[in-house]
N, C-alpha and C positions, 0 to 999 in steps of 0.2 A: 306196769302199775296195777293193772286189774286183769288177772288171768281168768277169773271165773265170776259169775254174777254174784254169788254170796259165798264167803269163805267162813267156815265154822270157827267161831272165836269163844266158845262157851268158856267162861270162867267159873270153875266149880269151888265152892267154899264149904268145906265140910263143917258139920255142927260139932264135931268132936266125938269121942268115943260113946257108944250107946250100949245099953245092956238089952240083951234079947234072950228069948227063950227059943227052944228048938223043938218043933213038932216031931212026931214019929216018922214022917216023911222026910225029915231033914231040912224043912223050910223054916227059916227064922220067922218067928211071929210073936208079937206081944200080945199079952191078955186083952189089951183094948181093942185089937183089930178084930172087925167083923169080916170073916172070910168072904171074899168075892163081892163085897159091898163097898163102893168108893164113895166117901162122904166128902164133898167139896164145898168151900165157902168163899165168898167174896161180897164186896159191897155193891157190886154192879147189878142192876135190876133191869132186865129185858122189858121193853115195851111190847114186843110181839116175839114169839119164837121163829117166825119166818123172816130171814134176813132180807128177802127181796122187798118188803115193805117196811123194815126196821132201818135203824140208823145208829147202831151201837156195836162195838167190837164184841161184846158179851153174847150177842145174838149169833154171831158167826162162830164163836168158840163153841157155844152149846150145840150148834147145828152139825158139828162133826160127829157128834154122837148118833143123831137120828136121821141126818139128811145124807145125800150123796152129791159129790161134785164130780166133774169129768176127770180131774186129777187132784190128788193131795200133794203136799209139799213136805218132804221128810227132813229129819235132822241133818242129813248130809247134803242138803240143799239140791235135791234131785225130785224130778216129778215121780209120783206114785200113781199109776193109772187106777182109777176107781171105776167110774160108769162108762169110761172110754178104755178101750183095750190096749191102745198104744198111743204114743205122743206123735202128733203129725210134725214132720220136719221136711226141709228141702231135700235132704239126703234120702228119706225113705218114700218120697213122692207124695206125703201127705199135704205138703204145701206146694202149690204149682210154681213153675218157674217165674211166672209174673207176679207171684205173691198175692194174687187175688182170690184163690180158691183153696179152701182148707177142707180135707176130708177126714171125717171122724169115723172110726170103726167102733161101735158101741159094744159093750159087754153083753153077751148072751146069757140067758138063764137068771137074770135078776128080776126079782119081784118086789113090788110095793109092799109094805107092811100089812095091808089089807088083802093080799094075795093077787092082785092085779099084776099083769105083766109090765116090767119096764120096756120102753123102746124109743124109737126115733120120734114118735108123736109127742112124747114128753119134753124132749129137748126142744123141739120146735115150738111147742106150746109156751115153755118158759121164756124163750126169746121173745115171742108175741106179748107175754105178760110184762116183760121188762119195757117193751116199746109201747105198750098201751098208755095213752096220755092220762087215762083215768086213775092210774095206779101211782101211789105215792112212793116211786123208787128214788134213791138217792142220786143215781148218775145213770146215764145211758152211754157213757163213753165207750166207744168201739162198737157197740151194738148198733147205733145209728148208722155205721158204715156198712151194714149188711144190706144187700139188695134183695136177697131171697136165699132160701135154704131148700135144696132138693132133698127129697127123701128117695133114696135109691132102694132101700129095703127097710125092714124094721130095725136092722142093726147098722145101718150105714147112712150118713148124711153127707152133703157137700154144702159148705157154706161160702157163699159168693160175696166179695167185698167190692165196694166202689173203687178202692185203691189199695195198695199194700199198706199194711198196718202192722208193725214189728211186734207189739205186745199182745197180739190177738190170742194166740194159744195160751198165754199166761193170764188171759183176762176173762175169755169166754167160758162162763160158768166154772170158773176156777178161782185162784186167789189173788186177784187184782186188788187195788185199793178198796174196791167196793165188791166184795165176793157175794155171788148168787148161786144157791144150789139148784138143782134140777128139781122142778115141781111136777106133781102128778096131773096130767091133762083130764084124766077121767073123773077127778074130783073138782077140779077148779075151772074148767073150761067153760061151764054153765053160767059163770058169773061176769057181769059187766065190768066189775073190777074186783080186787082181792084185798081191798084196804082194811076191811073190817069183817072178813068172813070167818066162821068158826074155826077154820083150819090154821089160822094164826095163833090161836090159843092150844090147839091139839093137833099138831101136824102129823101127817103120815109120811114116812120117808122110805128110803131104801138102805138106811144105815143099820149099824149093829145094835142100836137100842131103840125102843119104843118110848115115846113120851106117854106116861100114864096119868100124870097129874101135874098141874101147874097152879099153885096159889099165888096169885100176883103179890109181890112184895115179900114172899115167904120162902117158896121153894119150888123146884122143878124136879119131878122124880121120873126116871127112866129105867125100864127094864130091858133085859137081854132080848134081842130079837132072834127067835130060833130058826128063821128062814133067811137070815143074812147070807149073801152069796158066798162069802169066805168061810161059812160055818158059824155056829154060835160063838159069841164072844166069851172071854174067860171070866169077865165080871158078870155077876147075876144082876146087879142093880148099881145105878148111879144116882145120887141124890145131890143136887146143887142147892145150898143154902144161901139165901140172900139175907146178908146181915149187914146193916148199913152202918154199924159202929164197929171200927177197926179194933177197939179194945176188947169188944165182945168176941171177935174172931180170935184174938190172941188168947183170951181166956180158954175158949173151946179147943184151941190148938194144944194148950197146956194140959187140959182134961182129957185130950185125945177124943172128943166128940167129933172132930174133923180130921180128916186124912190129908187134905191138900188145900192150899190156897196158891194158885198160880199167878196171882197178881197181888201179892201181900204188900202191906204198907211198909215202905222203906224206913219210916221213922222207928219201927219196931224190930229192926233187924238184929239189934244186939240181943234183946229179949227172946227173939225166936231162936237164935243160935244156942241158947241156953236150955231149950226144951229137950229133956231126955227122951230118946226115941225118935226125934224128928231130924231132918236134914234141911239145910238152907243151900240153895244154888242161885247164882246170879246168871241169868241167861240174856246175852245181847239179842235185841229184837229189832227189826226194821220198823222203828217207830220213833217219833220225836214229839217232845212236850214243847208247845209253842205259845208265845204271846202273839196272837192273831191281831192284825190292825184292820179295821174297816176304813179303806182309803177313800170312802165317800163322805166321811164325816169332815167337816170343815178343818178341824185342827190337824187331824192325821192325814189329810190329803197332801200336806206338805211333806215331802220326803226328808227334808232337814229336821223336822221335828221327830220323825220315826228315827232318823239316825242319832239324834241327841238322846232319845229314850234308850237306844241300844248302848250308847256311851255311858249312860247313867245306871245301868243294871250291872251290878257284880254278880254275874252268873256263876263264877267258881265259889263264891261264898254261899250262893243259893244251893249249889249242888251239895256242899258240905254241910250246911246247916238243915235244909229241908229234906234232902234225900240221903243224909248221912254218909256221902261219898259213894253211893251206889251208882249214879247215873254218870255219864260221860260228857265232857265238854266238845262242842263242835258247832260248825256253821252249816247253813243250807238244809237240804232235805234228804241227802244221802249219807248214812252213817259211815264214818271211817272204817276201813277194813272189811266192810261187807260187800265190796265189789265194784262200786260205781262212784266213790266219792272223788272230789277233785282236791289232790293233795296240795294244790297251790292257792287255796282260798285264803284270803286275808280274814283275820279275826277282828271283830269290834272289842277293844279292850275296855276295861272299866277306866273311865277317863271323865270325871264329872266336871272338871274345869273345862275341857274341851267341849263338853256338852252345853255348859253355860254359854261359851262363845257362840255355838251354833245356833242357840236359841235366840241370843241377842241379834244375830244376823237375820234371823227370821222374823224379826220384830216383836218378840215376846221379852218384855223387860220387867224388871223387879217391881212388884206392886205391894199392896196392902197384906200384912201377915206373911210376907215372904213368898207369896204366890205370884207368879208372873201374870201379866196381862197385856192385851193388845186391843186397841181400839175400845177399851172399856169392857173386854171380855176376859175373864179369868182362864188361865191355863188349866182347866179341870177335865180329867179324862176318866170316864167310867170303865172300870175293868169287870167283865162278867166272869163269873166262876160258877162251879158246881158246887152247891152248898154242902153237900154230903162228903166231898173230898177233903180230907184233912190236908192233903198236899197242896190244893188250890188255895185253901184258907191261909196256910203257912206262907205260901209264895207271895200272895197278894199283900199280906201284912209287911213283908220284907220290901216289896216294891213301894208300898207307901212310904216307908222310911227313906229308901234310896232315892225316889224321884223328888221327894220334898226337899232334898238337899240341893236340887237344881231349880227349885221354884215350881214343881208340877204337883197339882193336888189330885190325889187318887180317890174316886169314889167307887166303893165296892158294891158290885151288883150281883147278889147270890141268887141262884135258880136252883129249882128242883131238877134232878137229872132228866126226867122224862120231857119237860118243856124245853130244857136246854138243847137236847139232841133230836128233837121232833123233826120230821121232814118239812119241807117248805109248805105244803098244802096244810099241814096241821099247826103252823104258826111257830115252828121252832126258832128259838132265839137266835142261833148260828145261822141257819139257813135263810131267815128272813132278814138278816143283818140288823138285828135290833140291839146293836151293841157299838161301842167305840173300839175297845180291845177286849180281848178274851182269852182265857187260859184253858187249854185242852190239849190232849194228845191225839196225833194223827197216826194211825196205823197204816203204813205203806203195804204194797203187795210184793209178790215175788218178782216182779219186773221193776226196774227203776222209773218207769212212767208214773209220773204224778200230774200229768196234763190236766186232768179234772180239777186239780187244785188252783192252776194258775192261768190257763189260757182265757182269752177275752170271751170266748163263746161258752164259758162254763159257769157263768153266774147261776145260782140256784133259780128255778129248780131243774136247769139243764145239767148242772154238775155241782161241784164241791167248792167252787171259788167263792167262798163266803168273804173274802178280803174285798171282793169286787175290784181286783187289781187286773190292769190291762196294759200290756206292754207289746207293741208289734215286734220288737227285736227278740223278745223272749218267745212269742208265738212262732216266729220264723225257725228258731232253734228247736222248739217242740216239734214242729212239722218234719224237720230233718231227721230227728231222733225217731219219730214215729214211722216214717216213711221208708226206712231202710232196715234190711235184715243184716246188714253188715255191722258186726260189733265194733269195728273201728270208728265208722261214721257216727254211730250212736254214742260211743264213749266221748268224742270230741264235742258233740252237741250237748250231752250232759254236763260236761265241764263248763261250757258257755252258760247253760242255764243256771247252774249253781252260782256262778260268778255274778249273774244279773240278780238272782234272788238275795244274795248277800249285800249287794249294792243298793238295790231299790227297797229292800225290806218289807215286803207285804206281811211278813211275820219275823219275829225274832225267835230263833231256835234257843230255847232255855237249856235243853240237854237232849242227848239221844238216850234211848230207853235201854235199860237192862232190867228185865222183869226179875222180881224176887219170888222164888218159889220155895214154899216150905211145905214139906210132906213127910208122912210116916215112912220110916225106913223100911216098912214091910211092902211098899208099893213097888211093883216089878213092871219092867218094860216101859217106864215113864222116860221117853226120849225127846225132849222138847225141840221144836222146830224154831228157826230164827226169823220166820216171816209167815204171813197169813195167819196161821194159828199154832199154838204150841202143841196142843194134843191132836196130832195127826193120825195116830194109830190106835184109836180106843178099842178096836176089837182084840188087841193083844195084851192090853193093860190088865193087870191082876194085883190082887192084894191078899 
């Protein structure tokens, strides 16, 4: 059923024939292309450029340009050593036979962008920063299992764990569900916490580009790092434009002021396919768009209500109407065809009549104005959304209509992006559980482990279990999956986890994500990955 972790399923849709000019070197280039300058646009606005204290996917996406992780993850679903020289495994002795010691050989000759040498002290400092209780990190899953790290020399460390933990190599300073890059000890070790240090606005990394400008809400400008260990990147400059209106992005794609939007609006896919000189690809990505349920709220604590809402949600219509058929239907947290999905999962069909019977059984009966009530309380559910996301707005409008048919009143709760996704200590809506239900996308990592979302000990700020869902049977299955390096054992455990998630519904999977990439056909070596981040190879991209 699953021979590999992730199987490349990229579905490429060409935008049609395009007219190009040819330079004297033989390279196709349009007149609007600025040689070696990549202009990116998207609506996502980072809160900080440092992903260790940020809580959005865009901060991770941008970090691949300036920062360094131990490994990247490529378009063939393989590790690419970056700050580590090789991948620790049982076979090469990097993972001890008892699974509790992992040895990393770090890359020699790497320098920070201010000229300081990179080494073992930086990796050890970053681990300590993540574990520092004063720092507003999103998750410490996996890191809390470390008992200590031995520095054997400047280029070798040995990480010691309390117990075997299968996702460790895919999680430690790599692309887990909450990726953290390596940070410079010589710049940050002096601070008691790094929540609000200047570094978060102007980071110094080991990556192929240097951040030279960040105008909050407007743009992030990066320039080539001439001392990058692979050699200077092919691009001279990368500019990320923050444009909160998708119609404006579409206009700038048409006028070719923008070369790339790697998370383009699905609602505009037809118009984007008509742009002369641009190409549109659909890229399957290990992410799902969900309707999260806060199970501590009195109404949604009853699983029968959550199941009734699933039955009342016509997700196939939503996929067609909201995403224009771009996204894919599925259940649970593991995308079908990407390596770990349970093919035997039952699906919640669209069945509003069954939903009505279930609500009747739960004591919610028809009331005034067609809205159900129980013990004098109306069946009213607040649905939190990101106000700037047209997809959220369109989805919640459809939910209002669909749920009203079974007697459920939806109250829309729009929030600005920054407040919605802020960490727990900063009062973020999701992290602090200030919602009944919420629409947002979860970007999974390169390992199937999503334990930070679902285990009983992962309520924020300890983890990302914003549902406040706790199920001992699911916890036991998670422990089986996390404690074994045997892929067969892990596969069976994740099958059980997915079945329990679909049955108990801490969230309803609205759809699995395919990212819409629209880009200038002059863009070269753009090879999107399917987990972690898409742009994993910025040093070899050119235009």
